[in-house]
C-alpha positions in Angstrom: -36.4 -81.5 -114.4 -36.2 -84.4 -111.9 -33.2 -86.8 -111.9 -35.3 -89.8 -113.0 -36.6 -87.9 -116.0 -33.2 -86.7 -117.0 -31.9 -90.3 -116.8 -34.8 -91.5 -119.0 -33.9 -88.9 -121.6 -30.3 -90.2 -121.7 -28.6 -92.7 -124.0 -25.6 -94.4 -122.6 -22.8 -95.7 -124.9 -20.1 -97.9 -123.3 -16.7 -98.1 -125.0 -15.7 -101.7 -124.6 -13.3 -102.4 -127.5 -9.9 -102.1 -125.8 -7.5 -104.9 -125.4 -5.9 -103.9 -122.1 -2.4 -105.1 -123.2 -0.9 -104.5 -119.8 -2.9 -107.5 -118.5 -0.5 -109.6 -120.7 -1.8 -113.1 -121.6 -5.0 -112.5 -119.6 -6.3 -110.6 -122.6 -5.0 -112.8 -125.3 -8.5 -114.2 -126.0 -10.7 -111.5 -124.5 -11.0 -107.8 -124.3 -10.3 -106.0 -121.0 -14.0 -105.3 -120.2 -14.7 -109.1 -120.5 -12.0 -110.0 -117.9 -13.6 -111.9 -114.9 -13.5 -110.0 -111.6 -14.6 -110.5 -108.0 -15.5 -114.2 -108.1 -18.6 -114.0 -110.5 -18.5 -110.7 -112.5 -16.9 -109.3 -115.6 -15.3 -105.9 -115.4 -18.0 -104.4 -117.7 -20.7 -105.4 -115.3 -19.9 -102.5 -113.0 -20.4 -99.8 -115.7 -23.6 -101.5 -117.0 -24.9 -101.9 -113.4 -24.3 -98.2 -112.8 -26.4 -97.4 -115.8 -29.3 -99.6 -114.9 -29.3 -98.6 -111.2 -29.1 -94.9 -112.2 -32.1 -95.2 -114.5 -30.2 -95.0 -117.8 -31.7 -98.0 -119.6 -31.0 -97.3 -123.2 -27.4 -98.5 -123.7 -25.1 -99.4 -126.6 -21.9 -101.3 -126.1 -19.2 -100.7 -128.7 -17.0 -103.7 -129.1 -13.9 -104.4 -131.2 -10.9 -106.4 -130.0 -11.6 -110.1 -129.6 -15.2 -109.5 -128.6 -16.7 -113.0 -128.7 -16.4 -113.6 -124.9 -17.8 -110.1 -124.2 -20.7 -110.5 -126.7 -21.6 -113.9 -125.3 -21.6 -112.5 -121.8 -23.8 -109.5 -122.8 -26.3 -111.8 -124.6 -26.6 -114.2 -121.6 -26.5 -111.7 -118.7 -27.9 -108.5 -120.0 -31.0 -109.4 -122.0 -33.3 -108.8 -119.0 -34.1 -105.2 -120.0 -37.6 -105.0 -121.5 -37.7 -103.7 -125.1 -41.4 -103.1 -124.7 -40.6 -100.2 -122.4 -37.8 -99.0 -124.7 -35.0 -100.5 -122.4 -32.1 -102.4 -124.0 -28.4 -103.2 -124.1 -27.5 -103.2 -127.8 -24.2 -104.6 -129.0 -22.4 -102.3 -131.4 -19.5 -104.1 -133.1 -17.1 -102.2 -135.4 -18.7 -102.6 -138.9 -16.8 -100.1 -141.1 -20.1 -98.1 -141.3 -18.5 -94.9 -142.6 -15.4 -96.1 -144.4 -13.0 -99.0 -144.9 -11.7 -98.9 -141.3 -12.7 -100.1 -137.8 -13.1 -97.8 -134.8 -10.1 -95.5 -134.9 -10.5 -94.0 -131.5 -13.0 -93.4 -128.7 -14.7 -90.4 -130.5 -14.8 -92.3 -133.8 -16.5 -95.3 -132.1 -19.3 -93.0 -131.0 -19.4 -91.2 -134.4 -19.8 -94.5 -136.3 -23.0 -95.1 -134.2 -24.5 -91.7 -134.5 -27.4 -93.1 -136.5 -28.4 -95.5 -133.7 -28.1 -92.7 -131.1 -30.2 -90.2 -133.1 -32.9 -92.8 -133.7 -33.4 -92.9 -129.9 -33.8 -89.1 -129.7 -32.1 -88.6 -126.4 -31.6 -85.1 -124.9 -28.3 -86.2 -123.3 -25.6 -88.8 -124.1 -23.5 -90.5 -121.5 -20.2 -91.8 -122.8 -18.5 -94.4 -120.6 -15.5 -96.6 -120.4 -16.3 -100.3 -119.9 -13.0 -101.3 -118.2 -13.1 -99.6 -114.8 -14.4 -100.9 -111.4 -16.5 -98.5 -109.4 -20.1 -97.7 -108.3 -21.5 -94.4 -109.4 -24.9 -92.8 -109.6 -24.8 -91.3 -113.1 -28.2 -89.5 -112.4 -26.4 -87.2 -109.9 -23.8 -86.2 -112.6 -26.6 -85.7 -115.2 -28.6 -83.5 -112.8 -25.5 -81.4 -112.1 -24.8 -81.1 -115.8 -28.3 -79.8 -116.4 -28.3 -77.4 -113.4 -25.0 -75.9 -114.6 -26.4 -75.5 -118.2 -23.2 -77.2 -119.4 -22.5 -78.4 -122.9 -20.2 -81.1 -121.8 -19.3 -82.5 -118.4 -16.3 -84.7 -117.4 -16.3 -86.9 -114.3 -13.1 -86.6 -112.3 -11.5 -88.3 -109.4 -9.5 -86.4 -106.8 -5.9 -87.9 -106.7 -2.5 -86.9 -105.2 -0.6 -84.7 -107.7 2.2 -87.2 -107.7 -0.1 -89.9 -109.1 -1.8 -87.7 -111.6 1.0 -88.0 -114.1 -0.6 -91.2 -115.4 -4.0 -89.5 -116.2 -5.6 -86.9 -118.2 -5.8 -84.0 -115.8 -8.4 -81.2 -115.7 -7.4 -77.6 -114.7 -10.5 -76.0 -113.3 -11.5 -72.6 -111.9 -13.3 -72.0 -108.6 -16.6 -72.8 -110.2 -15.3 -76.2 -111.5 -15.4 -75.0 -115.1 -12.6 -76.7 -117.1 -10.0 -74.1 -118.4 -7.4 -76.6 -119.6 -6.8 -80.3 -120.1 -3.4 -81.9 -120.0 -2.7 -85.6 -121.0 -0.3 -87.3 -118.5 1.4 -84.1 -117.4 4.8 -84.0 -115.7 3.6 -81.2 -113.5 -0.2 -81.7 -113.0 -2.3 -78.5 -112.4 -3.6 -78.5 -108.8 -7.2 -78.2 -107.6 -7.9 -74.6 -106.6 -7.1 -74.2 -102.9 -5.6 -77.7 -102.7 -2.1 -77.6 -104.1 -1.3 -81.2 -103.3 -4.3 -82.7 -105.3 -5.4 -82.9 -108.9 -8.5 -83.8 -110.8 -8.0 -86.9 -113.1 -10.5 -87.7 -115.8 -12.4 -91.0 -115.3 -13.4 -91.3 -119.0 -17.0 -90.6 -118.0 -18.6 -87.9 -120.1 -22.1 -86.2 -120.3 -23.0 -84.3 -123.5 -26.1 -82.4 -124.6 -27.0 -84.7 -127.5 -27.1 -82.0 -130.3 -23.9 -80.6 -129.1 -22.2 -84.0 -129.2 -23.4 -84.6 -132.8 -21.9 -81.3 -133.9 -18.6 -82.0 -132.2 -18.3 -85.6 -133.5 -19.0 -84.5 -137.1 -16.4 -81.7 -136.8 -13.8 -84.1 -135.4 -14.5 -86.7 -138.1 -13.8 -84.1 -140.8 -10.5 -83.1 -139.2 -7.7 -84.9 -140.9 -5.3 -84.2 -138.1 -7.4 -85.6 -135.3 -6.7 -88.8 -133.5 -10.5 -89.1 -132.9 -10.1 -89.4 -129.2 -12.3 -87.7 -126.5 -9.4 -86.8 -124.3 -6.9 -85.7 -126.8 -9.2 -84.0 -129.3 -12.8 -83.3 -128.3 -12.1 -81.8 -124.8 -9.3 -79.6 -126.1 -11.4 -78.3 -128.9 -14.4 -77.5 -126.7 -12.7 -75.6 -123.9 -12.4 -72.1 -125.5 -15.9 -71.7 -126.9 -18.2 -74.0 -124.8 -19.3 -74.6 -121.3 -17.2 -77.6 -120.1 -17.4 -78.6 -116.4 -15.7 -81.1 -114.1 -17.9 -83.3 -112.0 -16.3 -84.5 -108.7 -16.8 -88.3 -108.4 -17.1 -88.0 -104.6 -20.5 -86.3 -105.2 -21.9 -89.3 -107.1 -19.9 -92.3 -105.7 -22.2 -95.0 -104.2 -21.3 -96.6 -100.9 -18.1 -94.8 -99.9 -16.6 -96.3 -96.7 -15.8 -94.5 -93.5 -12.7 -92.9 -95.0 -14.8 -90.9 -97.4 -12.5 -91.9 -100.3 -14.4 -92.9 -103.5 -13.6 -96.4 -104.7 -12.4 -96.5 -108.4 -9.9 -99.0 -109.8 -8.4 -99.4 -113.3 -7.0 -102.9 -112.7 -5.1 -102.4 -115.9 -2.0 -104.4 -114.9 -1.6 -107.9 -113.5 -0.5 -106.4 -110.1 -3.4 -104.0 -110.0 -5.8 -106.8 -111.0 -4.5 -109.1 -108.4 -4.6 -106.4 -105.7 -8.2 -105.3 -106.6 -9.4 -108.9 -106.2 -7.4 -109.4 -103.0 -9.0 -106.3 -101.5 -12.4 -108.2 -101.6 -11.1 -110.9 -99.2 -10.6 -108.3 -96.4 -13.0 -108.3 -93.4 -14.4 -105.0 -94.6 -13.4 -104.4 -98.2 -13.5 -100.9 -99.8 -15.8 -102.2 -102.5 -19.1 -103.3 -101.1 -20.6 -106.2 -103.1 -23.3 -106.9 -100.6 -25.2 -103.6 -101.1 -28.8 -104.7 -102.0 -29.7 -101.1 -102.9 -27.0 -100.9 -105.6 -26.6 -104.5 -106.9 -24.0 -105.5 -109.5 -25.9 -107.4 -112.2 -24.3 -110.2 -114.2 -24.9 -113.5 -115.9 -25.8 -116.1 -113.3 -25.0 -119.7 -114.0 -27.1 -122.5 -112.5 -24.5 -124.1 -110.2 -24.6 -126.2 -107.0 -23.3 -124.7 -103.8 -19.6 -124.8 -103.0 -18.6 -128.0 -101.3 -15.9 -128.6 -98.6 -15.0 -132.2 -97.7 -12.7 -134.2 -95.4 -11.9 -133.2 -91.9 -8.8 -135.3 -91.3 -5.6 -133.9 -89.7 -3.5 -132.6 -92.6 -6.3 -133.2 -95.1 -9.0 -130.7 -94.2 -11.2 -129.0 -96.8 -11.2 -125.4 -95.7 -11.1 -121.8 -96.9 -10.2 -118.8 -94.6 -10.4 -115.1 -95.5 -11.5 -116.1 -98.9 -14.3 -115.8 -101.5 -15.5 -119.2 -102.8 -18.1 -119.4 -105.7 -20.8 -121.8 -106.8 -19.7 -125.2 -108.2 -16.4 -125.2 -106.3 -15.1 -128.3 -104.6 -12.5 -127.9 -101.9 -11.5 -131.5 -101.3 -9.1 -132.0 -98.4 -7.2 -128.8 -99.4 -6.6 -125.5 -97.7 -7.4 -122.1 -99.2 -6.3 -118.8 -97.5 -6.7 -115.2 -98.5 -7.8 -116.2 -102.0 -10.6 -115.6 -104.4 -12.1 -118.6 -106.3 -14.4 -118.2 -109.3 -16.9 -120.9 -110.2 -16.3 -124.6 -110.9 -12.8 -124.7 -109.3 -11.8 -128.2 -108.0 -8.9 -128.3 -105.5 -7.7 -131.8 -104.6 -6.4 -133.2 -101.3 -3.3 -131.8 -99.6 -3.1 -128.8 -102.0 -2.4 -125.4 -100.6 -3.7 -122.1 -102.1 -2.7 -118.7 -100.7 -3.1 -115.1 -101.8 -4.3 -116.2 -105.3 -7.0 -115.4 -107.8 -8.3 -118.6 -109.5 -10.6 -118.0 -112.5 -13.4 -120.5 -113.5 -13.1 -124.1 -114.6 -9.7 -124.8 -112.9 -8.6 -128.2 -111.6 -5.7 -128.1 -109.1 -4.0 -131.5 -108.4 -3.1 -133.2 -105.1 -0.1 -131.7 -103.2 0.1 -128.6 -105.5 1.1 -125.4 -103.8 0.2 -121.9 -105.2 1.0 -118.6 -103.7 0.4 -115.1 -105.2 -0.9 -116.5 -108.4 -3.5 -115.3 -111.0 -4.7 -118.5 -112.8 -6.7 -118.1 -116.0 -9.7 -120.2 -116.9 -9.4 -123.9 -117.9 -6.0 -124.6 -116.3 -5.2 -128.1 -115.0 -2.4 -127.9 -112.4 -0.6 -131.3 -112.3 -0.1 -133.1 -109.0 2.7 -131.7 -106.9 3.3 -128.6 -109.0 4.6 -125.6 -107.0 4.0 -122.0 -108.3 4.9 -118.8 -106.6 7.7 -120.0 -104.4 10.7 -119.8 -106.8 10.6 -116.7 -108.9 13.4 -117.7 -111.3 11.8 -121.1 -112.0 8.4 -119.4 -112.5 9.8 -116.9 -115.0 11.0 -119.8 -117.2 7.4 -121.3 -117.4 5.0 -118.4 -116.7 4.7 -114.6 -116.6 5.9 -113.0 -113.4 4.8 -109.3 -112.9 6.9 -106.5 -111.6 5.2 -107.0 -108.2 6.0 -110.7 -108.1 2.5 -112.0 -109.1 2.6 -115.1 -111.3 0.2 -115.3 -114.2 -0.6 -118.9 -115.4 -2.6 -119.7 -118.5 -3.5 -123.1 -120.1 -1.0 -122.4 -122.9 1.8 -121.9 -120.4 1.0 -125.4 -119.0 1.1 -126.9 -122.4 -2.7 -127.4 -122.5 -5.6 -126.5 -124.8 -8.4 -124.6 -123.1 -11.0 -126.2 -125.4 -9.8 -129.7 -124.6 -9.7 -129.0 -120.9 -13.3 -127.7 -120.8 -14.5 -130.8 -122.8 -12.8 -133.1 -120.4 -14.2 -131.4 -117.3 -17.7 -131.6 -118.5 -17.3 -135.3 -119.3 -15.5 -136.5 -116.2 -15.4 -134.1 -113.3 -14.2 -136.2 -110.4 -16.4 -136.6 -107.3 -15.2 -134.7 -104.2 -15.6 -137.9 -102.1 -14.0 -140.2 -104.5 -11.1 -142.2 -102.9 -8.4 -140.7 -105.1 -9.1 -137.1 -104.1 
């Protein structure tokens, strides 16, 4: 069976209900998959783009925690698939379909949507996490799964054993068949023949559809189960069924010259800041300019970014930075930073090593360094952030790595009021006051 045919016979379900609490106030009003990333995307766009580009075009997205932002994004940006050809992205909110409880775990989220999956009659089911950043051709993993006559396959990334203590780790034999699974082990089992490396689960699973139905029903009926794929289903399947590990290096798209597959969790403020900052490098590890494997998203209709004033000490400029549509750099300097859309930076302001989310207004003479700034913030004239850690801790959240997270609430502002004000009276870049 050809890879394209296998992909057409696959249903993908994306688990996108997690909060991502380690991202602190950045997920107070949105789930982790809905967090903006890379200047114009949401984190979930990478998983969904992998599906579409791989030929998997029947997709369900299971949502739960503070899902409005995510649902709105899916409705606006992912409605281009054509239902006439049986292609779709369906939103699957927790609905207490089988009892008076919401999704109780990753396996339960899929179990509660078995009716939808069965109606689509797939031969294979692809279960995915919606909160990781990577480019992967799922069709390659699906083909390997079929070739091995596996019941269940788990995508794994090759990591140093010292780092594997934070993951679920697969112990495999020489044929890559999984013989044991250990959750966050103190002494991770090594890859055969490579004692310094381990295989960490990526939360990407391929199942034969009928096999998955049987396992989810069995898990649902087990009163002692936590209803989690990692903790419960994998462990229960190992002894009696054919479970294989798929090496991510074999299906990663666009690896750089190092040959190391790109995969990021971005689950903490430090990791989120670093993953965005990587994109400002001359040759970033994640290639967003690959026309053969585009990252799809909701595209707003915005004017081009604008840079104004060329006076000494008041020059609108951005260096080693990503700048998005609708931005106005008005007599300010931006370096090594990533600006999302509709950011207005006024004269004499200095922005360095920072990630600025959409709809932010930064006043004259403000100075920001190593900052993650949430949507809708209005930075007052002359405010300095990122230069005095102790002062910042009193007003904002400062991460273990020294990155300062700023939200409208920390500035004493209402996000709704700020957005209304901006749409009514966004100042002109060439106005005298800027």
